[in-house]
N, C-alpha and C positions, 0 to 999 in steps of 0.2 A: 665618569661612565661604566668604566669596570667596575669600581666600587659599587656602584648602583646596579650592576645586573648582578653582582653576587648577593649583594642584598635581597634583591628580587626573589632570586633562586631560593635563598635560605627560606625567604617569607613563603613559598611556594611549599616548602617538605615543612617548615612547620605548620601550614596550615592541615595538610594531610595528614600529619600526626595528630593534630587536635581534633579534627575529624573523626579519625578511625577509634578514640574514645569518646568522641561526643556521640557517635551512634549508639555505642556501647551503653554509656549513660542514657542515651534517651531510651532504648529497650529496657533496661532496668526500669527506670522511671515508670514507662508504660505497662511493664509487667506488675510494680507495685500497685499503681494505680487501679488495675485489674483483679488484685488479688493473686498472683503468681510469681514466682521467682524471677523470670525472666532467664535469658543465657548467663550461666553458671557451670558448664562443663568442660570447656575447650581451656586449658591453660587455669591459672589459681583464679578461683570465683568468675571465670569467665571474660578475664582479661585478653585472652587471643581470637577470642570469637570474631572479631572486625579482620582480623587478618586473615583466619579460616575461609571466611566469607570473599575475601578479595582473592584467595588463591582457588577459589572455587569457581570464580566467574571469570578470573583472567585465563583459565587453562580451556574455557568454552569456546566456541567459534560458529560461524554461519556462511555459507556460500552466500556470494551477491550477482553470481554470473549470470543470472537470467531475468535478472530484474533492474532494469535501467534507472528507474525512479528511486531506487534504493540509494543509488551514489548521490542525488541529492539530499540523503538522509544523512549520509557521512558526512556530506559538507554542513550540515547544521550540528552534528556531534564535534566536529573540526571547530566551527563558529564558538559555540559553548565554549569548550575545552580553551581556544586563544582568550575569551572572555574573562573567563577565571585567573588565566596567567597574568592577563593585563591588572585585574585587581591585585593580584598577590604582589605585582613588581612596584606599585603605586605602594602597598599596604608594607613591602620591605625596604622602601626609599625611605619611609617614615622615620626608621629608626637609623638611617646613615646619614652623611653629609652631601647626597645628591639628591636632596628633595627638591620637589617642583614649586613654585611660587603659586602654580595653579593647579594643586593636586585635587582639590576638591570639586574644581571643575572638570577634570579628568574621568573623576568618578561619574560624573552627570552624564559624560561623551563615549565613557564605554558602556554604560548602562543602556545606552540606545541600542546596540550591538543584540540585545536579548530577544527581541521581538523576533528579528530574520534568525536567530538560532532555533527558535521554539518552532516558526513556521515551517523551514526547513526540514526539520527533525519530524515534526507530524507529515509532514506532506510526501515524505519519501517510506513512509511506512505502510503503504498499502493498506490503508486501514481507516473505513470513515471515522470510527471513534477517536483514534489517536488525531486525525486532522480535526476533529470538531474540537478535542481535547488542546491541541496546540493554538488554534485560533482563540478560544477561551483564555489562555494563559497569555499569549500575546497581547491580546486587548489588558488585561491584568497589568501586563508589564507599560504600556502606555498610559494607564492612570497611573501606577507609580512614578514615572518619570514627570508626568505634570507634577506631583504632588512634590518630588524629591526635588525639581529646579525652586518651588519655593522655599524648600528647606535651605538650599545651597545660599539664595540670596539672602535669606533670613541670617544665617552664620555670618555671609560677607559683611553686612550692616552692624551685627554685633561685635562681629571680632576684627573687620577693618580689614578685612584680604579674605584670599581663598587658600592661603597655605596651613595645612593642618600641622605642620611642626611649628608655628608661631602660636597655635592657640593653647599651649601648655604654660606658655609666659603670660598671656594676657590677662589674666588674675580675673577672668568674665566665664560665670558660669550662666549660658544662655539657659539652662535648665528653670531655673530660678527666675528668669526675666518673662517667660512665657510658657507655664508649663501644659498648657494644651498642646502647645507645638511637639512637645515630647511625647503625648498619646500618640496624636496624629502619625507622628515618625513610628511608633511601634505597629502599628495598624498597618501601615506602607510598606513596612519590609517584611510584612506578613504575607500581604500581596505580593510582594516583590519574589519571594524565596517560595511560592506555590505551598503555602503552609495554611493548615486548619486555622480559620475557619472559611480561608480564600483557597483552597485547592480546588479549582473550578477546572483543573485537567482533569481531575479525576470525577469518577462519578457513580454512585451504587446503582444506578438506574441502567449505566451500560456496563457495568462489573467490567471495567477497565482501567487500568492505572494512569492513562492518559496519555500524554505523545511518546511516551518511552514504553508503550505496549508490545511492540514487534520487534524489540530490540533485546538483544542478549550477550553474553561474555562481555567482552573489554569495552563493549560501546555501551551496554546497560551500566557499567562500571563508571565509564565517563559522564555519562547524564547523572546518574545516583551521587556520583562523589562531587560535582559542580555545585549542583542543589545545596550541599552540605558547606562545604566551603564560601559559597556567598553567603550562607546564614551567618557563619564563623565571620567572614569580612564586613557585613552589614552591622552585626551585635559590636564588633570592635568600634568601627566608624561612628555609630551612635553614641558610643562613650567620649569619642574625642569631641565630637561636635555641640556635645551636651554640657560636660562637666570640664573638658580640656584633656584628658588624658592623667597620667599621674596613677594612685592607688585609688583613689575612687573612682577613676577610669576603669580600672580593672575590676572593680567591684560591680560597677555598673554593665559592664560588658558579660561577668557571670551572670547577674541578675538577666540580661536577654536570652541568654544561652537557656538558663533554665525555664525562661517563660516560654520561647518556642516549643520546649517539653511539655509543660504545663498546658499551653494550647490546643497541642495534638492530643492529650489524654482528655481533656473535658468539654471543650468547646464543639457545637454542632457545625455544620457547614451552612452558611449564611444563604437565602435565594439569592439568586444571580443578579434580579432585577433591582432587590435592595440594597448589594453590592455597587451597582452602576448608580445607583441615586446617591448613597452617601459619598461617594469618593468625588463625583460630579458636581454634587447638589450641596453637600456640607462641607466634606473635609477642605477641596480645592477652595473654596470661598473664603473659609476659616484660616488658611495659610496665607492668602492673598492679604486677608486685614491684618493678620500678625506683624507682616513685615511693612505696611503701610502706618500700624502705630507707632513701629521702630521709626520709620522715619519723622514722624512728625512728633 
């Protein structure tokens, strides 16, 4: 139990370190995609830019004395932080001897908290635009949960269980069994992490950044960091459930992280009705057909 907790804590610290350089790498990629250099002033080649931004945000503060609804927003931030901590605990236990036989199911259970965290964060912002962005993000999360449940069932049928640690030894690569599932999973994780082209929390017509519009300082840092940690966790999870991990899994995970950067730099935002129609009329039936084919 103690060893599992230490592994989870190490996984959280590792995720934070990876996210610091992932943000820097994303800003570099976006810069070169737009014919500019990106961050290159703080430290050697801008390597300390993320840590500089962290210090700037941490030392900012905001009083919440006269805003009773804002405490609901702080509860939403706390829920989102707890969500990420639980993700990292399962991520850390994968590399230890304290893994769970239902670790993949635990990911599905923890994902269900996302909608509540987003709604609380948007409701507690005293802003109609933030609340609308939170509602859109919460519905996107529900859509992801429905598709992710099908992915979990598919993987349990392929690998014969829900334990992620045993996938590496099963010698089964589910990516080659049903390649369409992998493409749908990529689309699903773009939806779950509120990334382009499914970043419906944001909107150019409203000129706001979504449910985190009214947050600053350490609370904005928590919301911002949690989004990127979820990107890293699901990039790693996708590599495990598709190829089983190992060196090939590391390559797939690196591709996922680059895929997130490329999607933000190139893809336009899709209309909301197209998004709803795709997830509930195309993606979900395809995922259901996939594991019915595996059964038969």
